[in-house]
matplotlib code that plots the C-alpha trace (Angstrom):
import matplotlib.pyplot as plt

x = [1.7, -1.7, -2.3, -5.5, -6.7, -8.1, -11.6, -11.5, -12.9, -10.3, -7.7, -9.9, -9.1, -7.0, -4.2, -5.5, -8.4, -10.9, -13.7, -13.1, -14.0, -17.4, -16.8, -20.2, -20.7, -23.7, -24.4, -24.2, -26.9, -24.8, -24.4, -20.9, -19.5, -16.8, -14.6, -12.9, -9.4, -9.4, -9.4, -6.8, -4.4, -4.8, -3.8, -1.0, -2.8, -1.3, -2.9, -2.9, -3.2, -5.3, -7.9, -9.9, -13.4, -15.4, -19.4, -20.8, -24.4, -24.3, -20.7, -18.1, -14.5, -11.6, -8.4, -5.2, -3.3, 0.7, 3.2, 3.6, -0.1, -0.9, -3.8, -2.7, -4.2]
y = [37.1, 38.1, 41.0, 43.2, 46.6, 48.9, 49.8, 53.3, 55.9, 58.4, 56.2, 55.5, 58.4, 57.7, 60.5, 62.8, 64.1, 62.0, 59.8, 57.5, 54.0, 53.4, 49.7, 48.9, 47.1, 46.0, 42.5, 43.4, 42.2, 39.3, 38.1, 39.3, 41.3, 43.8, 44.8, 47.8, 49.0, 51.2, 47.9, 46.1, 49.2, 49.6, 46.0, 45.9, 43.2, 42.2, 40.7, 36.8, 36.9, 34.2, 33.8, 31.0, 31.9, 30.6, 31.3, 31.9, 32.6, 36.3, 36.9, 36.0, 35.7, 35.9, 34.3, 35.1, 32.4, 32.7, 32.0, 28.5, 27.7, 28.0, 30.0, 33.1, 33.1]
z = [-34.5, -34.5, -37.0, -36.7, -36.6, -33.8, -34.8, -33.4, -35.6, -34.7, -36.7, -39.5, -41.7, -45.0, -44.3, -46.7, -45.1, -47.0, -45.9, -43.1, -42.7, -41.4, -40.2, -41.6, -45.1, -47.1, -48.6, -52.6, -55.0, -55.9, -52.4, -51.9, -49.0, -49.9, -47.2, -49.1, -49.4, -46.1, -44.0, -46.3, -45.9, -42.4, -41.9, -44.5, -46.6, -50.1, -52.9, -52.3, -48.7, -47.5, -44.8, -43.3, -42.8, -39.8, -39.0, -35.7, -34.9, -35.8, -36.9, -39.5, -38.3, -40.7, -39.4, -41.5, -42.7, -42.6, -45.2, -43.6, -44.1, -40.4, -39.1, -37.1, -33.6]

ax = plt.figure().add_subplot(projection="3d")
ax.plot(x, y, z, "-o")
ax.set_aspect("equal")
plt.show()
């Protein structure tokens, strides 16, 4: 089963009338990318969930690894 989120600004609010997710991030001074809790909550991610990272010419793809260790397609 493939899990993902619809990148639609109408559904990006946090449910309390607060700030909506912008779908833009900036590389931090230490080189890290912080995705943020708005996205992890929308995808129902839990601490310890694992991902495979693959690099393209101008993109980074995260593929979630399921409980059996298989990459979800």
